VEXDO-726604 format. One record per residue: residue number from 1; residue in one letter; x, y, z of N, C-alpha, C in turn. Coordinates in steps of 0.02 Angstrom, whole numbers. Atoms other than C-alpha are relative to their C-alpha. Layout:
// residues N
nr:rest:neast:nnorth:nup:caeast:canorth:caup:ceast:cnorth:cup
NUM:a:X:Y:Z:X:Y:Z:X:Y:Z
...
This chain:
// residues 155
nr:rest:neast:nnorth:nup:caeast:canorth:caup:ceast:cnorth:cup
1:x:-15:-20:69:-2083:6402:1184:59:48:-4
2:x:-56:-47:1:-1945:6524:1235:65:-34:-16
3:x:-63:35:11:-1813:6391:1220:-4:-44:-63
4:x:6:37:63:-1849:6337:1041:70:-6:-30
5:x:-64:13:32:-1697:6257:962:-9:7:-75
6:x:6:-12:72:-1670:6316:783:6:-64:-40
7:x:-11:62:37:-1621:6139:733:-60:-47:2
8:x:56:47:-7:-1785:6059:786:-66:25:-29
9:x:63:-28:24:-1924:6177:732:15:51:-55
10:x:-4:-50:54:-1937:6269:565:-71:20:-16
11:x:68:-22:15:-2098:6369:557:-9:14:-75
12:x:17:-13:70:-2183:6379:386:-59:48:1
13:x:51:-52:4:-2285:6535:350:-39:-11:-65
14:x:40:13:60:-2432:6505:231:-55:52:-9
15:x:52:-51:6:-2542:6660:255:8:39:-65
16:x:-3:-40:62:-2586:6758:98:0:74:15
17:x:1:-71:-17:-2607:6922:188:67:20:31
18:x:-61:-24:-32:-2479:7020:288:26:-52:49
19:x:-30:50:-45:-2358:6907:380:4:29:70
20:x:-2:-21:-70:-2384:6923:567:32:-58:39
21:x:-36:51:-38:-2256:6826:666:-7:12:74
22:x:-3:-9:-73:-2266:6793:851:68:29:20
23:x:-61:-34:-22:-2135:6890:947:59:-48:7
24:x:-55:46:-11:-2033:6736:992:28:-29:-65
25:x:-25:25:64:-2016:6689:807:32:55:-43
26:x:-24:-55:43:-1965:6860:742:75:-3:-14
27:x:-72:4:12:-1780:6825:761:22:-71:-20
28:x:-16:69:18:-1789:6639:718:-7:-11:-75
29:x:6:20:70:-1778:6550:552:-71:-22:-14
30:x:65:24:23:-1941:6527:459:1:0:-76
31:x:5:4:73:-1989:6483:280:-67:29:-20
32:x:60:-36:21:-2114:6593:190:-30:-34:-62
33:x:37:32:55:-2240:6495:83:-62:40:-17
34:x:62:-40:8:-2366:6639:75:-14:16:-73
35:x:12:-17:71:-2343:6677:-112:4:-64:-41
36:x:3:61:40:-2396:6538:-230:52:-1:-56
37:x:-49:-2:55:-2279:6597:-368:72:-14:25
38:x:-67:11:-28:-2129:6578:-250:5:-66:38
39:x:1:63:-37:-2173:6404:-185:62:-42:-16
40:x:-59:40:20:-2032:6323:-284:63:24:37
41:x:-58:-28:-36:-1902:6440:-207:-4:-15:74
42:x:9:13:-71:-1976:6417:-34:14:-74:16
43:x:-12:71:-9:-1973:6228:-53:75:-16:-4
44:x:-73:8:7:-1792:6236:-111:35:23:64
45:x:-29:-27:-61:-1749:6343:41:-12:-48:59
46:x:16:47:-53:-1837:6219:157:44:-62:-5
47:x:-42:59:8:-1745:6070:84:73:14:16
48:x:-70:-18:-15:-1577:6158:93:10:8:75
49:x:-5:-8:-72:-1612:6201:275:-1:-68:35
50:x:5:67:-31:-1664:6022:319:62:-43:-13
51:x:-58:41:19:-1517:5943:227:66:34:15
52:x:-60:-39:-17:-1394:6076:288:46:6:-61
53:x:-36:-8:63:-1344:6111:109:-9:72:-23
54:x:8:-71:18:-1316:6299:86:5:11:-75
55:x:-1:-17:71:-1344:6380:-82:70:21:-22
56:x:-69:-22:15:-1172:6462:-77:45:-25:56
57:x:-48:24:-50:-1025:6380:9:60:47:2
58:x:-60:-42:-8:-880:6479:78:59:-38:-29
59:x:-60:34:26:-717:6443:-13:47:-16:58
60:x:-47:16:-54:-581:6361:90:49:58:11
61:x:-48:-53:-17:-463:6479:178:68:-21:-26
62:x:-66:15:27:-297:6487:88:55:8:52
63:x:-57:-6:-45:-125:6484:164:20:74:7
64:x:-24:-68:-14:-52:6641:240:59:16:-45
65:x:-56:-16:44:58:6723:107:57:35:37
66:x:-51:-36:-38:152:6818:243:27:-46:55
67:x:-30:46:-48:257:6686:329:53:37:40
68:x:-51:-34:-39:363:6747:473:70:-27:-16
69:x:-69:20:16:550:6745:443:31:-43:55
70:x:-27:37:-57:588:6675:616:76:5:3
71:x:-72:-11:-6:761:6751:617:39:-14:-64
72:x:-36:13:63:803:6703:437:20:65:-32
73:x:-24:-60:34:907:6829:345:-2:-11:-75
74:x:-1:8:73:896:6862:158:69:-22:-24
75:x:-62:27:28:1028:6777:51:35:54:-40
76:x:-37:-54:33:1146:6920:10:55:-28:-45
77:x:-52:29:42:1275:6801:-65:-25:-8:-71
78:x:28:9:67:1160:6761:-211:-3:67:-37
79:x:2:-66:31:1138:6948:-243:70:21:-23
80:x:-69:-18:17:1327:6974:-242:26:-40:-58
81:x:-21:42:56:1359:6827:-358:-33:24:-64
82:x:34:-25:60:1228:6895:-477:32:65:-24
83:x:-33:-62:19:1311:7066:-475:68:-13:-33
84:x:-65:19:30:1481:6986:-510:-10:-29:-69
85:x:12:31:66:1408:6884:-653:-23:54:-50
86:x:18:-56:45:1331:7044:-725:62:38:-22
87:x:-62:-36:17:1501:7129:-717:43:-41:-49
88:x:-38:44:46:1584:6979:-801:-32:1:-69
89:x:34:-2:65:1452:6980:-938:14:65:-36
90:x:-16:-65:30:1483:7166:-968:72:2:-24
91:x:-70:0:18:1671:7138:-971:12:-42:-63
92:x:-7:43:59:1652:7000:-1102:-36:29:-61
93:x:44:-25:54:1528:7102:-1206:39:23:-61
94:x:-38:-26:57:1658:7188:-1316:71:-28:-1
95:x:-67:31:-4:1806:7073:-1280:1:-62:-44
96:x:-2:58:44:1855:6949:-1417:33:-61:33
97:x:-36:55:-32:1960:6843:-1297:-47:-46:39
98:x:40:49:-37:1896:6687:-1210:6:10:75
99:x:-12:-11:-71:1965:6746:-1043:12:74:12
100:x:-9:-71:-17:1970:6914:-954:40:6:65
101:x:-37:-13:-61:2082:6988:-821:-45:32:53
102:x:38:-27:-56:2022:7044:-651:-15:74:-9
103:x:10:-72:8:2044:7228:-696:-61:16:-44
104:x:59:-9:43:1909:7209:-831:-64:-7:41
105:x:59:10:-42:1787:7146:-700:-8:58:49
106:x:0:-55:-48:1836:7280:-574:-27:64:-33
107:x:23:-60:35:1803:7414:-706:-76:0:-11
108:x:72:5:14:1624:7351:-729:-44:1:63
109:x:39:1:-62:1572:7352:-546:24:54:48
110:x:-18:-49:-51:1569:7479:-406:11:-32:67
111:x:-8:38:-62:1594:7343:-277:70:8:29
112:x:-65:-2:-34:1735:7351:-149:41:-60:-24
113:x:-44:52:28:1883:7248:-209:-2:-64:41
114:x:1:60:-42:1883:7128:-60:-67:-36:-4
115:x:67:30:9:1696:7100:-77:-4:-35:-67
116:x:-2:30:67:1722:7067:-262:38:-66:1
117:x:-39:62:-5:1856:6938:-223:-40:-56:34
118:x:41:50:-36:1738:6851:-101:-52:-30:-46
119:x:52:25:45:1598:6838:-230:29:-37:-60
120:x:-33:37:54:1720:6783:-366:16:-71:23
121:x:-14:67:-28:1775:6639:-253:-64:-41:7
122:x:65:35:-5:1592:6595:-221:-23:-23:-68
123:x:19:18:68:1555:6597:-408:44:-57:-26
124:x:-45:54:19:1708:6487:-436:-21:-65:33
125:x:22:59:-37:1650:6367:-301:-65:-29:-26
126:x:64:22:29:1478:6359:-381:8:-27:-71
127:x:-13:25:67:1559:6313:-547:-24:46:-55
128:x:24:-48:50:1499:6471:-636:57:29:-40
129:x:-59:-27:34:1673:6535:-679:60:-43:19
130:x:-63:32:-19:1849:6466:-681:57:49:-10
131:x:-58:-45:1:2021:6543:-664:60:-40:-22
132:x:-59:36:23:2178:6493:-758:62:21:40
133:x:-62:-13:-37:2360:6498:-698:24:72:-8
134:x:-20:-70:10:2382:6674:-768:-47:48:36
135:x:47:-42:-37:2238:6738:-660:-56:28:-43
136:x:54:-22:43:2117:6759:-805:-63:-41:14
137:x:64:33:-15:1934:6718:-782:-37:-18:-65
138:x:43:22:56:1820:6621:-899:-67:-24:28
139:x:67:22:-20:1636:6577:-894:-10:-72:-22
140:x:12:70:16:1590:6393:-886:-69:-8:-33
141:x:67:14:29:1439:6310:-969:-54:14:52
142:x:48:-12:-54:1351:6316:-801:-9:76:11
143:x:3:-72:-7:1394:6501:-791:-42:32:-55
144:x:40:-26:56:1319:6534:-962:-74:-14:12
145:x:69:15:-17:1160:6445:-908:-26:46:54
146:x:19:-47:-53:1158:6554:-752:-15:69:-29
147:x:10:-66:31:1176:6712:-857:-66:3:-40
148:x:61:3:39:1033:6658:-970:-62:-4:46
149:x:58:9:-44:916:6601:-830:-15:61:43
150:x:11:-61:-39:941:6765:-735:-9:62:-45
151:x:13:-54:50:909:6868:-894:56:52:-1
152:x:-57:-45:4:1083:6943:-888:22:6:-73
153:x:-14:0:72:1116:6893:-1069:-60:-32:-35
154:x:53:29:41:996:6848:-1209:26:-61:-36
155:x:-20:59:37:998:6682:-1299:5:14:-74
């Protein structure tokens, strides 16, 4: 009896007095049918045990929200382009012209001039802004959509 497998024997206790379990059953699974008013619950517990159908199921484990970067660096170009587009939006804010000069953009940002030139070229390459032969900058339709989607300007 010392090697009772929990999957093969499920003792049922039916005594009405104090429950006295043999020592070898004290740590094993048993179903208590001693109280007549709790027979329905005991029967439910027995069926769930036999059918291996727990009352509460554990929810599935979700995906790990903390994925390792594996050497990936954050995209600083997108941050720079956004800062340039914010400066352009500020420069256009009180300007009635359709195009602005570089000095208007420089006045709106604290960015180093060479860094600004790099991000302006990136924004041009992305089709967000264009530059005419006089060196003036304008915002394209795609650029306006960018400004709206990044909450830089209101619709």
